[in-house]
C-alpha positions in Angstrom: -0.1 -0.1 -0.4 1.3 3.5 -0.9 0.0 6.8 1.0 -0.5 8.2 -2.5 -3.2 6.0 -2.7 -5.0 7.2 0.4 -4.3 10.8 -0.8 -5.9 10.0 -3.8 -9.1 8.8 -1.9 -9.3 11.9 0.1 -9.4 13.5 -2.9 -12.3 11.6 -4.4 -14.1 12.1 -1.2 -13.5 15.9 -1.1 -14.3 16.4 -4.8 -17.3 14.1 -5.6 -15.8 13.1 -8.9 -12.9 11.2 -10.5 -11.7 13.7 -13.0 -11.8 16.7 -10.7 -9.9 14.4 -7.9 -7.3 13.6 -10.6 -6.7 17.2 -11.8 -6.1 17.9 -8.3 -3.5 14.8 -7.5 -1.8 16.0 -11.3 -2.4 12.5 -12.9 -4.5 11.7 -15.7 -8.1 10.5 -15.0 -7.5 6.8 -16.0 -4.1 6.5 -14.1 -6.1 7.9 -11.1 -8.8 5.3 -11.1 -6.4 2.3 -11.3 -4.8 4.0 -8.4 -8.0 3.9 -6.5 -8.6 0.2 -7.3 -5.3 -0.5 -6.0 -6.4 1.0 -2.9 -9.3 -1.4 -3.0 -7.5 -4.5 -3.7 -5.2 -3.8 -0.8 -7.9 -3.1 1.4 -9.7 -6.0 -0.1 -13.3 -4.2 -0.2 -14.9 -2.3 -2.9 -14.7 1.6 -2.0 -16.7 2.9 -5.1 -19.9 1.9 -6.3 -18.9 2.2 -9.9 -22.9 1.4 -11.0 -24.4 4.2 -10.0 -23.9 7.9 -11.1 -23.2 10.3 -10.0 -20.3 9.0 -7.8 -21.4 7.0 -4.9 -19.5 5.7 -2.0 -20.0 1.5 -0.7 -21.9 1.3 2.5 -18.5 0.0 4.0 -16.8 3.2 2.5 -19.5 5.5 4.1 -19.3 3.6 7.5 -15.5 3.7 8.0 -15.0 7.2 6.3 -14.0 8.8 9.5 -11.8 6.1 10.6 -10.0 6.6 6.9 -9.4 10.3 7.1 -8.3 10.3 10.8 -5.8 7.6 9.7 -4.5 9.6 7.1 -4.5 12.7 9.1 -2.7 10.5 12.1 0.1 8.9 9.4 0.9 13.0 8.4 1.0 14.4 11.8 3.7 11.3 13.0 5.8 12.3 10.1 5.6 16.1 11.4 6.3 14.9 14.8 9.3 12.6 14.0 10.8 15.7 11.9 10.0 17.7 14.5 12.1 15.9 17.2 15.0 15.5 14.6 15.1 19.0 14.0 15.0 19.5 17.9 18.2 17.5 18.8 19.9 19.5 17.1 18.6 22.8 17.0 19.3 25.8 19.4 16.7 26.6 22.0 16.1 30.4 22.4 14.0 31.0 25.7 12.3 34.7 25.1 9.7 36.6 27.2 6.5 36.4 26.0 5.8 39.6 24.8 9.2 39.7 22.7 8.5 36.0 21.3 5.2 37.8 20.0 6.8 41.2 18.6 10.6 41.4 18.3 11.3 37.4 17.4 10.3 37.3 13.7 13.0 39.9 13.0 15.4 38.6 15.5 15.1 35.0 14.3 15.3 36.2 10.5 18.9 37.9 11.4 20.1 34.4 13.1 18.7 32.3 9.9 20.6 35.2 7.6 24.2 34.3 9.8 23.5 30.5 9.9 21.1 29.7 7.4 21.3 25.9 8.2 20.5 26.2 11.6 17.4 25.1 13.3 15.9 26.7 16.1 13.2 26.0 18.7 11.3 28.5 20.7 10.1 28.4 24.0 8.0 31.7 25.0 8.2 32.1 28.9 7.7 34.9 31.6 11.3 36.5 32.4 11.7 34.7 35.5 11.4 31.4 33.9 13.6 32.3 30.5 16.4 33.3 32.8 16.1 29.9 34.6 15.8 28.0 31.4 19.5 29.6 30.2 21.0 28.9 33.9 19.7 25.4 33.8 21.2 25.0 30.4 17.8 24.4 28.7 18.3 27.4 26.2 21.2 28.3 24.8 20.1 31.7 23.8 17.9 34.3 25.6 16.0 37.1 24.6 14.3 39.5 27.2 13.9 43.0 28.6 15.7 44.7 31.4 15.7 47.7 33.0 18.6 49.8 35.5 16.3 48.4 38.3 15.3 45.2 37.2 18.6 43.5 35.6 18.3 39.8 34.9 21.7 39.1 37.3 23.1 36.4 34.4 26.7 36.1 35.4 29.0 37.8 32.8 31.1 34.0 32.9 28.2 32.2 32.3 26.6 34.1 29.3 27.8 37.0 26.6 25.2 40.0 26.8 24.1 42.0 24.0 21.8 45.0 24.2 19.3 44.7 20.9 17.5 48.0 21.2 15.1 50.1 23.5 11.5 49.3 23.6 8.9 51.6 25.6 6.0 50.8 28.1 3.5 53.5 26.8 -0.1 54.1 28.3 -2.6 54.0 26.0 -6.0 53.8 25.2 -9.2 52.9 22.5 -10.1 56.3 20.7 -13.4 56.8 22.6 -11.9 56.3 26.2 -8.8 58.5 25.2 -11.1 61.2 24.6 -12.4 61.5 27.6 -9.1 60.5 29.7 -6.6 63.4 28.1 -8.7 65.9 29.5 -9.9 63.8 32.9 -9.9 66.3 36.2 -7.2 65.7 39.1 -8.6 63.4 41.1 -11.0 61.9 38.9 -11.2 57.9 37.9 -9.0 56.5 35.2 -10.3 52.5 34.4 -6.9 50.9 34.1 -6.3 47.3 32.7 -3.0 46.2 34.9 -0.3 43.3 35.3 0.1 41.6 38.4 2.7 43.0 41.2 5.0 40.3 40.5 5.1 40.0 36.9 8.3 41.7 35.2 6.1 44.4 33.6 4.3 45.0 37.0 7.8 45.4 38.7 8.7 47.9 36.4 5.5 49.9 36.2 5.5 50.3 40.1 8.3 51.3 40.4 8.6 53.8 37.7 5.2 54.8 36.5 2.3 53.8 38.5 2.9 55.7 41.7 3.1 59.0 40.0 -0.5 58.2 38.7 -2.0 56.9 41.4 -0.9 60.2 43.4 -2.9 61.9 41.0 -6.1 60.2 39.9 -8.0 57.6 41.1 -7.2 54.2 39.4 -9.8 52.0 39.2 -8.4 48.6 38.2 -10.7 46.8 35.5 -8.5 43.8 35.1 -5.0 42.3 35.8 -3.4 39.8 33.4 0.4 38.8 33.3 0.0 38.5 29.3 0.4 41.7 27.6 -1.7 40.5 24.3 -4.8 39.8 26.4 -4.4 43.4 28.0 -4.1 44.8 23.9 -7.4 43.2 23.3 -9.3 44.5 26.3 -7.7 48.2 25.5 -8.9 47.8 21.8 -12.3 46.8 23.2 -12.2 50.5 25.4 -12.2 48.5 28.7 -9.3 50.5 30.0 -6.3 52.2 29.8 -2.9 50.1 29.9 1.0 50.3 29.3 2.0 48.4 27.0 5.5 47.6 24.8 5.5 50.0 21.9 7.1 47.1 19.5 3.5 45.1 20.2 1.4 48.1 19.6 3.2 49.8 16.6 0.5 49.1 14.1 -2.2 49.8 16.6 -0.7 53.6 17.2 0.2 53.5 13.3 -3.6 52.7 12.4 -5.0 54.8 15.5 -6.8 52.0 17.2 -4.5 53.0 20.1 -3.7 56.3 21.5 -1.2 57.6 23.5 -2.1 59.4 26.7 1.1 61.2 27.2 -0.7 63.9 29.4 -1.0 61.0 32.4 2.1 59.3 32.1 5.8 59.5 30.0 6.9 56.2 28.5 9.3 54.0 30.3 12.1 52.7 28.5 13.1 49.3 28.7 16.6 47.7 27.2 15.9 44.6 24.8 18.4 42.2 25.0 20.1 39.0 24.2 22.5 36.7 26.5 24.6 34.0 24.7 25.1 31.1 26.8 28.8 30.5 26.7 29.1 26.9 25.7 32.3 25.1 24.7 31.7 24.3 21.3 29.2 23.4 18.8 26.7 25.2 17.1 25.4 27.5 19.7 29.0 28.7 19.9 29.0 29.4 16.5 26.3 31.4 16.3 27.6 33.7 18.9 30.7 34.1 17.4 28.6 34.8 13.9 26.2 37.1 15.9 29.3 39.2 17.1 31.2 39.4 14.1 28.0 41.0 12.7 27.2 43.3 15.5 31.3 44.3 15.0 32.4 42.9 18.5 35.1 41.4 19.8 34.5 37.9 20.7 35.2 36.9 24.2 37.9 33.9 24.9 35.5 31.8 26.3 38.1 29.2 27.8 39.4 32.1 30.3 35.8 32.7 31.5 35.1 29.2 32.6 
């Protein structure tokens, strides 16, 4: 039995016609019909009632159609799983803070692929604490994360090479209708807010650098708390409240006016986007680290001197 015979049969079920199915499978209709007969011979049952027009399935084919479709799907899922496991075994794991995985990762990954076109990567999206822990435990070779002067990652220099990639700002934004009301809000009046948990990275940054000043000026009414910036963004787009979000995550929303800055209530909070490369001896991770340093025009440290 050949897998293409099952693919042919699926095409026949979906199109309901030998000619249309043969066209989809890029074979002549006689060749397609022969392959369906070979599948029937291998199964030992008749699938198509050729005495009736238009195309009709036999009762055994109708009764077992869900099982056949599920079998084909499982075969391809199994093949994909094996391929994925093969790639993971030789790949480089990148631990990334949730928001950066959604906003900054495509650009960063494109750069890494230019530096090492044949290298495979596995992306692990986690909160910052867990991302750093993955690097420290040796479960990731690369860490993409945020830092601020008050909240560094505390990754030892002898353990990983740190490189700043750029800056991202947390900006206070609101949907247009709410923005019109809040941009002229009187001191002491309520401001509906969408907030990060105090223990989260963004929550710690905002409570250290922005939220206290707003709370001294306004009556902050917390409408929702979530550690996921993407979820808070959706709520903000729906007008549920004002929220601080990374500029990289909402750049398109700002450009099209779906979200507007509330600069009158709070200034942006700057964050550094940084990458850490584990100082591993040899292998694809070290090669990628050296290629990255050459691209950045930085001198590669002597790894043997730091271990």
